[in-house]
C-alpha positions, 0 to 999 in steps of 0.5 A: 861511522862517526869521526873527529879529527885533530890535525892529521889524526882521526878517531873513528867508530868501529862498525857495529858488527866489529864491536860484537865480534871483538867482545865475543872473541875476547870472551869465547876464544880465550881458551884457545888464545894461541890462534891469534899468532896463526891468524896474524902470520896467515894474514902476513903470508897473504900480503906477501902473496898479493905483492908477488902477484901484483909485482908480476905486472909491476916489478917496481913494487918490490922496491929493490927488495924481492926477498919476502918474509915475515918477522916475529919479535918481542920486547919483555921490557915494553911487554909487546909482541910484533909481527911484521911483513914486507908484503903489499901493505895497505893504503889509508882507505884499505886500513879503514876498510880492512880493520874497521869494518866486516864486509863479509857476506853472511854477517847478519846470519852469523850474528843471529846464530850466536847463542851465548854459549862460549864453546858453541860461539867459539866454533861459529866465530871460527867458521866466520873467520877471526883474522886480525881481530884475534889480536885482541884476545891477548892484547889490550891495545894494538898498533898497526903501521903500514905502507902500501908497496909503490907509495911514497914513504910519507904515505904510511898509515898508523892505526891504533885501538884498544878494541872497544868502540873506536880506533885512531888513524893518522898518516905517518912516515914509513921507510919500508913497505908492508905491515907491522902489527904491535900487540901491547899484551894484557896482564897475565900474558907474559908467557908470550914474551918467550922465544921458545914459547913463540917458536913452539906456536909457530911450529904448531900452527904456521910451519906450512907458511910458504914465506920464511917466518924469522925470529932473532937467534937467542943464546943463553948467557949469564943472567938469562936469554939474550937475542942476537942480531942474526935472524933464523927461519923458524918454519919449514918455509916449503909449500906443503903441496910440493912435499911428498904425502908420506912426509906430511902428517894429519896435523900439518894438513889440518894446519894448512887447511886452517890457513888456506880456508881461514877456518877455525875448525878441522876439515872433514877430509882432503885429497892431495895429488900430483898430476903428470903428463901434458898438464903438470900440477899439484892439488891439495883440496879440502872439504870443510867441516861446516858450510861457510856463511856465504855459500849461497852468495853467488858472488862469494869467493870460491876458495881455491887458490891458484899458484904457478910454479909456487908463485901465488896468482889469484885467490878465487880461481873460479875456473878451477872448480865447478860452481856446485863444488864452490865449498871446496878449499885448497890450492892448485899449483900448475907447472904449465901456465904462464906466470902472468896468467890473467882471468881472461886467459884462464877462461880460454885456456885448454890447460885450465879446462883439463885441470878443472876436469882433473880436480872435479874428478878427484873431489868426486872420487874423494866423496865416493870414498868417504860415502863408502868407507865412512858413512858417519862423516859422509852424513855430516858432509851431506847435511852441510853441502848436499843441497849444493852438490845436487846442483851438479846433476844439471850443471855437469853432464859429464859427471851426472851419473857419478853425482847422482850416486852421491845423492842422499834422499829421504824416502818412505823407507825411513821415518824422518827426513834425517834418514836418507838413502842413496839411489843405489840403496833404493834400486837394491830394495826394488820389488820384483818386477819394478823397473822404475824409481818413484819419487814425489816433490813437495814443500816439506817432508811431512807434505811429501810423506802424507801425500795422497799420491803415495797411498797405493805405493804404501799399500803395495810396499813400494818405496817412494823418494821424498824430495823437498829441497827447492833444488830437487825440481832442478835435479829431477828435470835433469836426471831422467834415469839412474843405472838404467832405471827411469825416474818417475813422478807419482804425481804426474801422468797416468799411473802405470805400475806395470807388472806390479799390478796383476791382471785382475786389478787391471780389469777391475780398474777398467770396469770402474772407469766405465762405471763412473764415466757419467760421473767424471763427465758430470764433475768436469762440466761442474768444474769447467776450466779448473781442470783439464780432465776428470778420471777414475784413479787407482792410486788412492786407497784412503782419500776421495780425490787428488790432483795430478799434472799431465805427463808433459805439464809442469807439476804444481810444486815447481809452479809454486816455486817459480811463482814465489821467485817472481817468474812467470808460469805457463797456464795449465790445468791439473787432472782431477782423479777420483777414488771410486771406492771412497764413500764421498765419491759413492755419494756424489754419484747419486747426489742431485741437489748439492752436486756442485757444492760437493764437487767444489769441496772435493776439488779444493780438498785435493788442491790443499792436500797437494800443497796448493792455495785456495783462490777463495778460502772463505767460500770453501769454509762456508761450503764445508760448514753448510754441508756439515750442517745438512749432514747433521740434520740441522 
């Protein structure tokens, strides 16, 4: 950011991302230009909330004016629209930080997803948050005059920009605290210079704002409409969560979500409840329509606001919601907590523990209802937030079974990874005599679906879950069973299908193990410490061999994930299982001259089939070529 200064005034360049966002917003969001007023009023409301919170510890910040409000005014002659608040205000540094840069996580990813399609980009911009910059949808010049509460009157700051590449900033006098934003309207925006038009927009988008949004009263006189000196409150100015549910329509709920979630799109679903008893609190919690760009940033804001008796306390009350539900937006308003509650107190509060448990239960119940009654919406939820919800299996022991019931997983029952099933669905389709839930973990859907470990399951028509998300290893390590059915990996330990195999099959397997004992011993000697054991398998029907992990060893997929993240992995050798009915294995039984070469190829193929990497790919290729030439007689 370069700057030039003359006396007190400085001219600075916008951050590159701000320039891009301004250009996109002006061109992509123009069809929904009304949202600028919603965004500016929402910001003003946040500023008032922050002042009320800081004033809990320093009442002098009110400067003898504790009646917080937001004002909207217009001037037809000057063609300006002004939004003012008496909230916390901003210092010079805060103005530069808040109005000149985007410090939000996921900025780079956001811009990489923009397509050039105005309608699609408008939705993306909405997910990212439009905020203050939406003013440039309707204004070709914006002036901000602000002073932080508690600062001297000569510490006011004036910021101005035409929304191009730069802005000016200077120190100035400002008698009252707070922020005043003046929009110099573009051509053809004259409809916004109307009291009735502005009141209509405020009712539509900002009726739920807790602080009163005031405008000058107007009356019709000869020659037109005239503004009076007296103010009137335009919005309801009542906390929406404090109202009875039967008094609130869906549009009001959606409007409040866009305010509290700083989102452009409607929420997917929400829950509104009041809890009474030892802990008394109201909760209004939303599931967004799309995942936020910073969902994987563990330092990102959690999105649940804490109020105490309708007084805003803090923005990112992480203690109110478990980390695996970090996508939830909304508010919790407690009647029990002290007004001066701090983050430290929250961490130790039994009341907060109870509220957190109650909120978690309510959200999981909401998701259960959605899964049961609206599968299309739940599919959308799972696509956006499924990977995050999976974390709860290991994080939330008390709700593990409930979370497991919400999981949706690809399986051999479906054709694509987009078709997912629940664990309850799986159990409902289990074969007679089946008492286990079988699964496989892999890097990709195709790697899982085409794994040689599935061959006997495919032959017998036994469904196998295909787990391909990084978090799935965490899930299965913490979910031993579901509804009394044990979860078993098809790639670990010896394969025991129990009553799914008849006695004839079991006798044949025992006979083959004895018949090939000499060969398995010979292969183990050839491979030396590459494998822990070599044994005959009955899990293969088409492939000559596969690798499995011992019952208590780490599986290969988890080992690869840990190595990729830079973590140390304990040494363990896999078990090589050979298919006694495969032609390659039958030949190997009688091979003398090239036994070591064939054995090495068999091992390397099995390693590749389960997603592993060869230590020496060049030698593998050379060995394959040699054997192919010999088999062709050349």
